[in-house]
MIDOSE-1310 file (N, C-alpha, C; in nm, 2 decimals, decimal comma, always signed):
residues 104
mivd	-6,98/+13,36/-3,53/-6,88/+13,28/-3,60/-6,74/+13,30/-3,54; -6,71/+13,42/-3,51/-6,58/+13,44/-3,45/-6,57/+13,37/-3,31; -6,68/+13,38/-3,24/-6,68/+13,31/-3,11/-6,66/+13,16/-3,12; -6,72/+13,10/-3,23/-6,70/+12,96/-3,25/-6,55/+12,93/-3,28
kkqe	-6,49/+13,01/-3,36/-6,35/+12,98/-3,39/-6,26/+13,00/-3,26; -6,29/+13,10/-3,18/-6,21/+13,11/-3,06/-6,24/+12,99/-2,96; -6,36/+12,95/-2,96/-6,39/+12,83/-2,87/-6,32/+12,71/-2,92; -6,32/+12,69/-3,06/-6,25/+12,58/-3,12/-6,10/+12,58/-3,08
arer	-6,04/+12,70/-3,09/-5,90/+12,72/-3,06/-5,87/+12,68/-2,92; -5,96/+12,73/-2,83/-5,94/+12,70/-2,68/-5,95/+12,55/-2,66; -6,04/+12,48/-2,73/-6,06/+12,34/-2,71/-5,94/+12,26/-2,76; -5,88/+12,30/-2,88/-5,76/+12,24/-2,93/-5,65/+12,26/-2,83
trml	-5,63/+12,38/-2,78/-5,52/+12,40/-2,68/-5,54/+12,32/-2,56; -5,66/+12,30/-2,51/-5,68/+12,22/-2,39/-5,65/+12,07/-2,42; -5,69/+12,02/-2,54/-5,66/+11,89/-2,58/-5,51/+11,86/-2,59; -5,44/+11,96/-2,65/-5,30/+11,94/-2,67/-5,23/+11,94/-2,54
lelr	-5,27/+12,02/-2,44/-5,21/+12,02/-2,31/-5,23/+11,89/-2,24; -5,35/+11,83/-2,26/-5,38/+11,70/-2,20/-5,29/+11,59/-2,26; -5,28/+11,60/-2,39/-5,20/+11,50/-2,46/-5,05/+11,51/-2,42; -5,00/+11,63/-2,40/-4,86/+11,65/-2,36/-4,84/+11,60/-2,22
keya	-4,94/+11,61/-2,13/-4,93/+11,56/-2,00/-4,93/+11,40/-2,00; -5,02/+11,35/-2,08/-5,04/+11,21/-2,09/-4,91/+11,14/-2,15; -4,85/+11,20/-2,24/-4,73/+11,14/-2,31/-4,60/+11,21/-2,27; -4,60/+11,26/-2,16/-4,48/+11,34/-2,11/-4,35/+11,26/-2,12
veve	-4,36/+11,13/-2,08/-4,24/+11,05/-2,08/-4,19/+11,02/-2,22; -4,28/+10,99/-2,31/-4,24/+10,97/-2,45/-4,19/+11,09/-2,52; -4,25/+11,21/-2,49/-4,20/+11,33/-2,55/-4,06/+11,36/-2,50; -4,03/+11,34/-2,37/-3,90/+11,37/-2,31/-3,80/+11,27/-2,37
raqg	-3,83/+11,15/-2,39/-3,74/+11,05/-2,45/-3,71/+11,09/-2,59; -3,81/+11,13/-2,67/-3,79/+11,17/-2,81/-3,70/+11,29/-2,82; -3,72/+11,39/-2,73/-3,64/+11,51/-2,73/-3,50/+11,47/-2,69; -3,47/+11,38/-2,60/-3,34/+11,33/-2,57/-3,27/+11,27/-2,68
llkk	-3,34/+11,19/-2,76/-3,28/+11,12/-2,87/-3,25/+11,22/-2,98; -3,33/+11,32/-3,00/-3,31/+11,42/-3,10/-3,18/+11,50/-3,06; -3,17/+11,54/-2,94/-3,05/+11,61/-2,89/-2,92/+11,53/-2,91; -2,93/+11,40/-2,89/-2,81/+11,31/-2,91/-2,78/+11,31/-3,06
qqaa	-2,88/+11,30/-3,14/-2,85/+11,29/-3,29/-2,79/+11,42/-3,34; -2,84/+11,53/-3,29/-2,79/+11,66/-3,33/-2,65/+11,68/-3,28; -2,61/+11,63/-3,17/-2,48/+11,64/-3,12/-2,38/+11,56/-3,20; -2,43/+11,44/-3,24/-2,35/+11,35/-3,32/-2,33/+11,42/-3,46
rkll	-2,43/+11,47/-3,52/-2,41/+11,54/-3,65/-2,32/+11,66/-3,64; -2,33/+11,73/-3,54/-2,24/+11,85/-3,52/-2,09/+11,80/-3,51; -2,07/+11,69/-3,44/-1,94/+11,63/-3,42/-1,88/+11,59/-3,56; -1,97/+11,52/-3,64/-1,93/+11,48/-3,77/-1,90/+11,60/-3,86
ekam	-1,98/+11,70/-3,86/-1,96/+11,82/-3,94/-1,83/+11,89/-3,90; -1,80/+11,89/-3,77/-1,67/+11,95/-3,73/-1,56/+11,87/-3,78; -1,57/+11,74/-3,78/-1,46/+11,65/-3,83/-1,44/+11,67/-3,98; -1,55/+11,69/-4,05/-1,54/+11,71/-4,20/-1,51/+11,85/-4,24
hdgs	-1,50/+11,94/-4,15/-1,49/+12,08/-4,18/-1,36/+12,11/-4,26; -1,25/+12,04/-4,22/-1,12/+12,07/-4,28/-1,09/+11,98/-4,40; -1,18/+11,89/-4,43/-1,16/+11,81/-4,55/-1,24/+11,68/-4,56; -1,23/+11,61/-4,67/-1,30/+11,49/-4,69/-1,26/+11,38/-4,60
qsvp	-1,35/+11,29/-4,56/-1,32/+11,18/-4,47/-1,40/+11,06/-4,51; -1,35/+10,94/-4,48/-1,42/+10,82/-4,50/-1,49/+10,78/-4,37; -1,58/+10,69/-4,37/-1,65/+10,65/-4,25/-1,55/+10,60/-4,15; -1,46/+10,51/-4,18/-1,36/+10,46/-4,08/-1,28/+10,58/-4,02
qlar	-1,24/+10,68/-4,10/-1,17/+10,79/-4,05/-1,25/+10,87/-3,96; -1,38/+10,90/-3,99/-1,47/+10,97/-3,91/-1,49/+10,90/-3,78; -1,51/+10,77/-3,78/-1,53/+10,69/-3,66/-1,41/+10,70/-3,57; -1,29/+10,69/-3,62/-1,17/+10,71/-3,54/-1,16/+10,85/-3,48
qtgm	-1,19/+10,95/-3,56/-1,17/+11,09/-3,52/-1,28/+11,13/-3,41; -1,40/+11,08/-3,43/-1,50/+11,12/-3,33/-1,52/+11,02/-3,22; -1,47/+10,90/-3,23/-1,49/+10,80/-3,12/-1,62/+10,73/-3,13; -1,70/+10,76/-3,24/-1,83/+10,69/-3,26/-1,80/+10,56/-3,33
sahe	-1,90/+10,47/-3,32/-1,88/+10,34/-3,39/-1,90/+10,36/-3,54; -1,84/+10,28/-3,62/-1,85/+10,29/-3,77/-1,99/+10,28/-3,82; -2,07/+10,19/-3,76/-2,21/+10,18/-3,81/-2,29/+10,30/-3,77; -2,26/+10,37/-3,66/-2,33/+10,49/-3,62/-2,29/+10,60/-3,71
vlwh	-2,17/+10,61/-3,74/-2,12/+10,71/-3,84/-2,18/+10,69/-3,97; -2,19/+10,57/-4,02/-2,25/+10,54/-4,15/-2,39/+10,58/-4,15; -2,47/+10,55/-4,05/-2,61/+10,59/-4,04/-2,63/+10,74/-4,05; -2,55/+10,81/-3,98/-2,56/+10,96/-3,98/-2,51/+11,02/-4,12
vasm	-2,40/+10,96/-4,17/-2,36/+11,01/-4,30/-2,46/+10,98/-4,41; -2,52/+10,87/-4,40/-2,62/+10,83/-4,50/-2,74/+10,93/-4,50; -2,78/+10,96/-4,38/-2,90/+11,05/-4,37/-2,85/+11,20/-4,40; -2,73/+11,23/-4,37/-2,68/+11,37/-4,40/-2,67/+11,38/-4,56
kkyg	-2,63/+11,27/-4,62/-2,63/+11,27/-4,77/-2,77/+11,28/-4,83; -2,86/+11,21/-4,77/-3,00/+11,21/-4,82/-3,05/+11,36/-4,82; -3,02/+11,43/-4,72/-3,07/+11,57/-4,71/-2,97/+11,68/-4,76; -2,87/+11,63/-4,83/-2,78/+11,72/-4,90/-2,68/+11,80/-4,81
lvve	-2,65/+11,74/-4,70/-2,56/+11,80/-4,61/-2,41/+11,76/-4,64; -2,40/+11,64/-4,69/-2,27/+11,59/-4,73/-2,28/+11,53/-4,87; -2,16/+11,53/-4,94/-2,16/+11,47/-5,08/-2,04/+11,37/-5,08; -2,05/+11,28/-5,17/-1,94/+11,19/-5,20/-1,84/+11,26/-5,28
tgtd	-1,71/+11,24/-5,25/-1,61/+11,31/-5,32/-1,50/+11,22/-5,38; -1,53/+11,09/-5,38/-1,44/+10,99/-5,43/-1,42/+10,88/-5,34; -1,30/+10,82/-5,34/-1,26/+10,71/-5,25/-1,13/+10,74/-5,18; -1,10/+10,66/-5,08/-0,98/+10,69/-5,01/-0,86/+10,63/-5,09
esgd	-0,74/+10,64/-5,03/-0,62/+10,60/-5,10/-0,63/+10,45/-5,15; -0,69/+10,37/-5,06/-0,69/+10,22/-5,09/-0,80/+10,19/-5,19; -0,90/+10,28/-5,21/-1,01/+10,26/-5,30/-1,12/+10,18/-5,24; -1,11/+10,15/-5,11/-1,20/+10,06/-5,04/-1,32/+10,14/-4,98
yivy	-1,30/+10,27/-4,95/-1,41/+10,34/-4,88/-1,44/+10,47/-4,95; -1,57/+10,50/-4,95/-1,61/+10,63/-5,01/-1,57/+10,74/-4,92; -1,53/+10,86/-4,97/-1,50/+10,97/-4,89/-1,61/+11,08/-4,91; -1,64/+11,14/-4,79/-1,75/+11,24/-4,79/-1,69/+11,37/-4,75
slsk	-1,76/+11,47/-4,79/-1,72/+11,61/-4,75/-1,85/+11,69/-4,73; -1,85/+11,80/-4,66/-1,96/+11,88/-4,64/-2,00/+11,94/-4,77; -2,13/+11,96/-4,79/-2,18/+12,03/-4,91/-2,15/+12,17/-4,90; -2,16/+12,25/-5,01/-2,13/+12,39/-5,00/-2,23/+12,46/-4,91
etkl	-2,35/+12,42/-4,91/-2,46/+12,48/-4,83/-2,43/+12,46/-4,68; -2,37/+12,35/-4,64/-2,34/+12,32/-4,50/-2,22/+12,40/-4,46; -2,13/+12,43/-4,55/-2,01/+12,50/-4,51/-2,03/+12,65/-4,48; -2,15/+12,70/-4,53/-2,18/+12,85/-4,51/-2,19/+12,89/-4,37
């Protein structure tokens, strides 16, 4: 029985290695996209570290496009990394800040 489990584990490892080789280009592309997203999120977190910011303010500060900032902020909000803290002076834009957990 132990031999069967070891053999199954070896077979799974072999299959995973084959799949990794077969899909190497896709895996590399996905890893590149993930690194780009993580870098953008860190840039946004750094911009919000000193205080609340609206999407247009974050876009100007980071050099990212407003729609890209909005996409990241929406997903950060979904996962509790940022919170809405009101609106800007004009009342046109929602202002976001880092959640308490993110600031730690």
